[in-house]
C-alpha positions as CSV (number, residue, x, y, z in Angstrom):
1,X,0.0,0.0,0.0
2,X,1.4,3.4,-1.0
3,X,1.8,6.2,1.5
4,X,2.3,9.9,1.2
5,X,5.9,10.6,2.1
6,X,5.0,14.1,3.3
7,X,2.4,12.8,5.8
8,X,3.6,12.8,9.4
9,X,2.8,9.4,11.1
10,X,1.7,9.2,14.7
11,X,4.7,9.5,17.0
12,X,7.0,11.1,14.4
13,X,6.4,14.7,15.5
14,X,4.3,17.7,14.8
15,X,3.4,18.7,11.2
16,X,5.3,21.8,10.4
17,X,4.8,24.8,8.1
18,X,7.6,23.4,5.9
19,X,5.7,20.1,5.5
20,X,2.7,22.0,4.1
21,X,5.0,24.1,1.8
22,X,6.6,20.9,0.4
23,X,3.3,19.2,-0.3
24,X,1.9,22.4,-1.9
25,X,5.1,23.0,-3.9
26,X,5.5,26.6,-2.6
27,X,7.7,28.4,-0.1
28,X,7.1,28.6,3.6
29,X,6.6,32.4,3.4
30,X,3.8,31.9,0.8
31,X,2.1,29.4,3.2
32,X,2.4,31.8,6.1
33,X,1.0,34.6,4.1
34,X,-1.9,32.4,2.9
35,X,-2.8,31.5,6.5
36,X,-2.4,35.0,8.0
37,X,-3.7,37.2,5.2
38,X,-5.5,34.9,2.6
39,X,-6.7,37.9,0.6
40,X,-3.1,38.6,-0.4
41,X,-2.8,35.2,-2.2
42,X,-4.5,34.2,-5.4
43,X,-7.5,31.9,-5.2
44,X,-5.8,29.1,-7.0
45,X,-2.7,29.1,-4.8
46,X,-4.8,29.5,-1.6
47,X,-6.9,26.5,-2.5
48,X,-3.8,24.4,-3.1
49,X,-2.4,25.4,0.3
50,X,-5.7,24.8,2.0
51,X,-5.8,21.3,0.5
52,X,-2.3,20.6,1.8
53,X,-3.2,21.9,5.3
54,X,-6.3,19.6,5.3
55,X,-4.4,16.5,4.1
56,X,-1.6,16.9,6.6
57,X,-3.9,18.0,9.5
58,X,-1.6,21.0,10.1
59,X,-2.3,23.2,13.1
60,X,-0.5,26.6,13.4
61,X,1.8,27.1,16.3
62,X,0.1,30.1,17.8
63,X,2.6,30.5,20.6
64,X,5.6,30.6,18.3
65,X,3.7,33.0,16.0
66,X,2.9,35.4,18.8
67,X,6.5,35.3,20.1
68,X,7.8,36.0,16.6
69,X,5.5,39.0,16.2
70,X,5.9,40.3,19.8
71,X,2.1,40.1,20.1
72,X,-0.5,37.6,21.3
73,X,-4.1,36.7,20.7
74,X,-4.4,34.7,23.9
75,X,-6.1,36.0,27.0
76,X,-6.0,34.1,30.3
77,X,-9.0,34.0,32.6
78,X,-8.7,32.5,36.1
79,X,-11.8,32.0,38.1
80,X,-12.2,30.5,41.7
81,X,-14.8,28.0,40.4
82,X,-16.7,27.4,37.2
83,X,-19.7,26.9,39.4
84,X,-19.4,30.4,40.8
85,X,-22.6,32.4,40.5
86,X,-22.7,34.0,37.0
87,X,-19.2,32.7,35.9
88,X,-20.5,31.0,32.7
89,X,-22.6,34.0,31.8
90,X,-19.7,36.5,32.2
91,X,-17.5,34.2,30.2
92,X,-20.1,34.0,27.4
93,X,-20.3,37.8,27.4
94,X,-16.6,38.1,27.1
95,X,-16.5,35.6,24.3
96,X,-19.3,37.5,22.5
97,X,-17.0,40.5,22.1
98,X,-13.4,39.1,22.1
99,X,-13.7,36.0,19.9
100,X,-14.9,37.9,16.8
101,X,-11.9,40.2,17.2
102,X,-9.6,37.2,17.0
103,X,-8.8,36.7,20.7
104,X,-9.0,33.3,22.4
105,X,-9.7,33.0,26.2
106,X,-7.8,30.3,28.1
107,X,-10.1,29.5,31.1
108,X,-8.6,28.0,34.3
109,X,-10.1,27.2,37.7
110,X,-8.2,28.0,41.0
111,X,-10.7,26.1,43.2
112,X,-10.7,28.9,45.7
113,X,-7.0,28.2,46.6
114,X,-4.5,31.0,46.6
115,X,-1.6,28.7,45.9
116,X,-3.3,27.2,42.9
117,X,-4.0,30.6,41.5
118,X,-0.3,31.4,41.9
119,X,0.7,28.3,40.1
120,X,-1.8,28.8,37.2
121,X,-0.8,32.4,36.7
122,X,2.9,31.5,36.8
123,X,2.3,29.1,33.9
124,X,-0.1,31.3,32.0
125,X,2.0,34.5,32.2
126,X,4.9,32.6,30.5
127,X,2.7,32.2,27.4
128,X,3.1,35.8,26.2
129,X,-0.5,36.8,27.0
130,X,-2.3,39.8,25.5
131,X,-4.2,40.3,28.8
132,X,-5.4,38.6,32.0
133,X,-8.9,38.4,33.4
134,X,-9.7,37.6,37.0
135,X,-12.8,37.4,39.0
136,X,-13.0,40.0,41.8
137,X,-11.5,38.0,44.6
138,X,-8.5,38.4,47.0
139,X,-5.1,37.8,45.4
140,X,-1.7,37.1,47.0
141,X,1.0,39.7,47.0
142,X,3.0,37.5,44.5
143,X,0.1,37.4,42.0
144,X,-0.3,41.2,42.3
145,X,3.4,41.8,41.7
146,X,3.6,39.3,38.8
147,X,0.6,41.0,37.0
148,X,2.1,44.4,37.6
149,X,5.5,43.3,36.1
150,X,3.8,41.6,33.1
151,X,2.9,45.0,31.7
152,X,-0.4,43.7,30.2
153,X,-4.0,44.8,30.7
154,X,-5.4,43.1,33.8
155,X,-9.2,43.1,34.1
156,X,-11.1,42.2,37.3
157,X,-14.8,41.5,36.8
158,X,-17.8,40.6,39.0
159,X,-17.7,43.4,41.6
160,X,-16.3,46.9,42.0
161,X,-13.2,47.0,44.1
162,X,-11.7,49.8,46.1
163,X,-8.1,48.7,45.2
164,X,-8.3,47.3,41.6
165,X,-5.1,45.9,40.1
166,X,-5.9,47.7,36.8
167,X,-9.2,47.6,35.0
168,X,-12.3,46.8,37.0
169,X,-15.9,46.2,35.8
170,X,-18.7,44.8,37.9
171,X,-21.7,45.5,40.2
172,X,-21.8,48.2,42.9
173,X,-22.6,46.0,45.9
174,X,-23.1,49.0,48.2
175,X,-25.8,50.6,46.1
176,X,-27.4,47.2,45.4
177,X,-28.0,46.4,49.0
178,X,-29.0,49.9,49.8
179,X,-31.8,49.8,47.3
180,X,-32.9,46.3,48.4
181,X,-33.1,47.4,52.0
182,X,-34.8,50.7,51.1
183,X,-37.5,48.7,49.2
184,X,-38.4,46.8,52.4
185,X,-38.4,50.0,54.5
186,X,-40.7,51.7,52.0
187,X,-43.1,48.8,52.3
188,X,-43.4,49.4,56.0
189,X,-41.0,46.9,57.4
190,X,-39.5,48.1,60.7
191,X,-37.5,45.2,62.1
192,X,-35.2,43.9,59.3
193,X,-32.5,41.2,59.6
194,X,-29.5,40.4,57.3
195,X,-28.2,36.9,56.6
196,X,-24.9,36.1,54.9
197,X,-22.9,32.9,54.6
198,X,-19.6,31.9,53.1
199,X,-19.0,35.3,51.4
200,X,-15.7,36.9,50.5
201,X,-15.0,39.2,53.4
202,X,-14.4,42.3,51.4
203,X,-17.6,41.8,49.4
204,X,-19.5,41.2,52.7
205,X,-18.1,44.5,53.9
206,X,-19.5,46.3,50.8
207,X,-22.9,44.8,51.2
208,X,-22.9,45.7,54.9
209,X,-22.0,49.2,54.0
210,X,-25.2,49.5,51.8
211,X,-27.2,47.9,54.6
212,X,-26.0,50.4,57.2
213,X,-26.6,53.3,54.9
214,X,-30.3,52.4,54.4
215,X,-30.9,51.6,58.0
216,X,-29.3,54.7,59.5
217,X,-30.9,57.0,57.0
218,X,-34.2,55.7,58.2
219,X,-33.2,55.8,61.9
220,X,-33.4,52.0,62.3
221,X,-31.3,49.6,64.2
222,X,-28.7,47.7,61.9
223,X,-27.7,45.2,64.5
224,X,-29.8,42.2,63.4
225,X,-27.0,40.5,61.3
226,X,-25.8,36.9,61.1
227,X,-22.7,36.0,59.0
228,X,-22.7,32.2,59.1
229,X,-19.5,30.2,58.6
230,X,-21.4,27.7,56.4
231,X,-22.2,27.3,52.7
232,X,-24.8,29.7,51.2
233,X,-27.3,27.0,50.5
234,X,-30.9,25.9,51.4
235,X,-29.9,24.1,54.5
236,X,-28.0,27.1,56.0
237,X,-31.0,29.4,55.3
238,X,-33.4,27.0,57.0
239,X,-31.0,26.5,60.0
240,X,-30.4,30.2,60.5
241,X,-34.0,31.4,60.5
242,X,-34.6,30.0,64.0
243,X,-31.5,31.9,65.2
244,X,-33.0,35.1,64.0
245,X,-36.4,34.4,65.6
246,X,-34.8,33.4,68.9
247,X,-32.6,36.5,69.1
248,X,-35.0,39.0,67.5
249,X,-38.6,37.7,67.8
250,X,-39.9,41.1,66.5
251,X,-38.3,40.3,63.0
252,X,-40.7,41.3,60.2
253,X,-38.3,41.1,57.2
254,X,-35.2,39.1,56.3
255,X,-32.6,40.0,53.6
256,X,-30.6,36.9,52.5
257,X,-27.4,37.5,50.5
258,X,-28.2,34.6,48.1
259,X,-31.4,33.2,46.7
260,X,-30.5,29.7,48.1
261,X,-30.3,31.1,51.6
262,X,-33.7,32.9,51.1
263,X,-35.4,29.8,49.8
264,X,-34.1,27.8,52.7
265,X,-35.7,30.4,55.0
266,X,-38.9,30.2,53.0
267,X,-39.0,26.4,53.6
268,X,-38.5,26.9,57.3
269,X,-41.3,29.5,57.4
270,X,-43.6,26.9,55.8
271,X,-42.6,24.3,58.3
272,X,-43.3,26.7,61.2
273,X,-46.5,28.0,59.6
274,X,-45.1,31.5,59.3
275,X,-47.0,33.5,56.7
276,X,-44.8,35.1,54.0
277,X,-45.0,38.0,53.4
278,X,-47.8,38.8,55.9
279,X,-45.8,37.9,59.0
280,X,-42.3,37.9,57.6
281,X,-41.0,39.3,54.2
282,X,-38.1,37.3,52.8
283,X,-35.8,38.6,49.9
284,X,-32.8,37.2,48.2
285,X,-29.9,38.2,45.9
286,X,-29.0,36.9,42.5
287,X,-32.3,36.1,40.7
288,X,-31.5,32.4,40.3
289,X,-33.9,30.0,38.6
290,X,-35.2,28.8,42.0
291,X,-36.3,32.3,43.0
292,X,-38.8,32.3,40.2
293,X,-40.5,28.9,40.9
294,X,-40.4,28.7,44.8
295,X,-43.6,29.5,46.7
296,X,-44.1,32.3,47.2
297,X,-41.9,33.6,44.4
298,X,-38.9,35.4,45.7
299,X,-38.2,39.1,45.6
300,X,-34.5,39.4,44.7
301,X,-31.8,41.5,43.0
302,X,-31.0,40.4,39.4
303,X,-27.2,40.5,38.7
304,X,-26.7,41.0,34.9
305,X,-23.7,38.7,34.6
306,X,-23.9,38.6,30.8
307,X,-23.9,42.4,30.6
308,X,-20.8,42.5,32.9
309,X,-19.0,40.2,30.5
310,X,-20.0,42.2,27.4
311,X,-19.0,45.5,29.0
312,X,-15.7,44.0,30.2
313,X,-15.0,42.6,26.7
314,X,-15.6,46.0,25.1
315,X,-13.4,47.8,27.6
316,X,-10.6,45.3,27.2
317,X,-10.8,45.4,23.4
318,X,-10.6,49.2,23.5
319,X,-7.6,49.0,25.8
320,X,-5.8,46.4,23.6
321,X,-6.5,48.7,20.7
322,X,-4.8,51.6,22.4
323,X,-8.1,53.5,23.0
324,X,-9.4,55.0,26.2
325,X,-12.2,53.1,28.0
326,X,-14.9,54.2,30.3
327,X,-17.1,52.1,32.6
328,X,-19.8,52.9,35.1
329,X,-20.6,50.5,38.0
330,X,-23.5,48.2,37.1
331,X,-26.5,48.2,39.5
332,X,-28.5,45.0,39.9
333,X,-32.1,45.2,39.0
334,X,-34.8,44.7,41.7
335,X,-37.2,41.8,40.9
336,X,-40.3,42.5,43.0
337,X,-42.3,39.3,43.6
338,X,-44.7,37.7,46.1
339,X,-42.3,37.2,49.1
340,X,-42.2,40.9,49.8
């Protein structure tokens, strides 16, 4: 059986640009030009080169290409967890803007471990990146220094920070919780509680700032707060409601900093035959699917994660193009439903 002498067999190494050039009967510069700027090569020649690329299964070496041109089309994105609220939506928004412009996002997960984020970024920063995207979480001093020395755009997304590394696009947590608390007050609630669980401390401080702002402006006590050292899930919400009622039996409204916590509190209200919202109003944060189907349906704040990704992509694209970028903090939208 005859074989093509130009075809690379499994285990003999990567197909090179020279292999494509030999099969097509042209020079390597012509192949490179056809792949980079096909409009500068005749249709007949381009078809011949494309046929050789297809037959050999050639894949361009993007890393070598970017090193040779002192530029890169690769962007690293490191997130604590792919299951993080809104992570996939923000990624989709970024892809919507950056992919048509030719940029590829390399997505990595740090699993909420500082040392893993360090190891990931140490590897990724050696790949001649065009930019780095991080979720708004705490970073080690080493990571901050590496990103500063890399001299590339660094974009933090998710929440507005007081001390951003470089670019920062996300929601204004202070204003969001102020508006949510104010909504309860305007509906006549006088004894409001705040429940948080497993939250980044700096984000919790921002939310607490919005809470205090609303309560103090209305001359109400802001002391009914529990920050549980437990996952922000249904079980924690159900377990913490009795703590609120034990400590503050006058409670007539409860703000939960996730929809899962709020739904857990709703389940416990049903078990205790507490009428919602007549006896106790319950509100959440995030506008997850469960908030729309639980009974009663949950009043919550909708975080526009896709919009954050799109805005971040536009800002980063402008920066990479040498243009100025402007961004305003994004305010979550109130979804008023039956639980309030």
